[in-house]
C-alpha positions in Angstrom: 17.8 2.8 -1.5 14.9 0.6 -2.1 11.5 1.7 -0.9 8.3 -0.2 -0.3 5.2 0.7 -2.3 1.6 -0.3 -1.9 -0.4 -0.7 -5.0 -4.2 -0.9 -5.0 -5.7 -2.7 -7.9 -9.3 -2.3 -9.0 -11.1 -5.6 -8.6 -12.4 -7.2 -11.7 -16.2 -7.1 -12.1 -18.0 -10.4 -12.5 -21.4 -9.6 -13.9 -22.7 -13.2 -13.7 -21.8 -13.3 -10.0 -23.4 -9.9 -9.4 -26.6 -11.0 -11.0 -26.8 -14.3 -9.0 -26.4 -12.3 -5.7 -29.4 -10.0 -6.3 -32.0 -10.5 -3.5 -35.0 -8.4 -2.6 -34.6 -6.8 0.8 -37.7 -5.1 2.2 -35.7 -3.5 5.0 -34.1 -1.0 2.6 -36.0 2.2 2.2 -36.1 4.0 -1.1 -34.8 7.2 0.6 -33.1 8.1 3.9 -32.9 11.5 5.6 -29.7 12.2 7.4 -29.2 14.7 10.1 -25.8 16.2 9.2 -25.7 18.4 12.3 -25.0 15.2 14.3 -22.1 14.2 12.0 -18.6 14.1 13.4 -15.8 15.7 11.4 -13.7 13.4 9.2 -10.6 12.8 11.2 -8.8 11.6 8.0 -9.5 14.8 6.0 -6.7 17.2 5.3 -6.8 20.6 6.9 -6.5 23.7 4.7 -2.7 24.0 5.3 -1.9 20.4 4.4 -1.1 19.1 0.9 -0.5 15.6 -0.5 2.4 15.4 -3.0 2.9 12.2 -5.0 6.5 11.5 -5.8 7.6 9.3 -8.7 9.1 6.0 -7.6 12.6 6.9 -8.8 12.5 10.2 -6.8 10.9 8.6 -3.7 13.7 6.0 -3.3 16.0 8.9 -2.2 13.8 9.9 0.7 12.9 7.8 3.8 10.2 10.1 5.2 8.5 13.5 4.8 11.0 15.3 7.0 13.9 14.4 4.6 11.8 15.7 1.7 11.0 18.9 3.5 14.7 19.4 4.5 15.8 19.2 0.9 13.0 21.5 -0.3 13.8 24.1 2.3 17.4 24.1 1.2 16.4 24.6 -2.4 14.0 27.4 -1.5 16.8 29.1 0.4 19.0 29.1 -2.7 16.3 30.3 -5.1 16.4 33.9 -6.3 13.9 36.1 -4.6 10.7 36.8 -6.6 9.8 40.5 -6.8 
């Protein structure tokens, strides 16, 4: 089973280009004060009961989604000896 993977590559830094793009902007203040009481919760943040597990590519090709991984893990947990 072949899976699809997305790889993110770090962009190369071009110092000459960065130096040529420097401009003075008087609109930027040296310091900003944020009112965090008005901030909204991060809808992408994991809750306390959620975990992210990264599978190696050779393992991930056997699973099509998280439910199939959970099904196999529950079967393994059911066959493990009880811990005292």
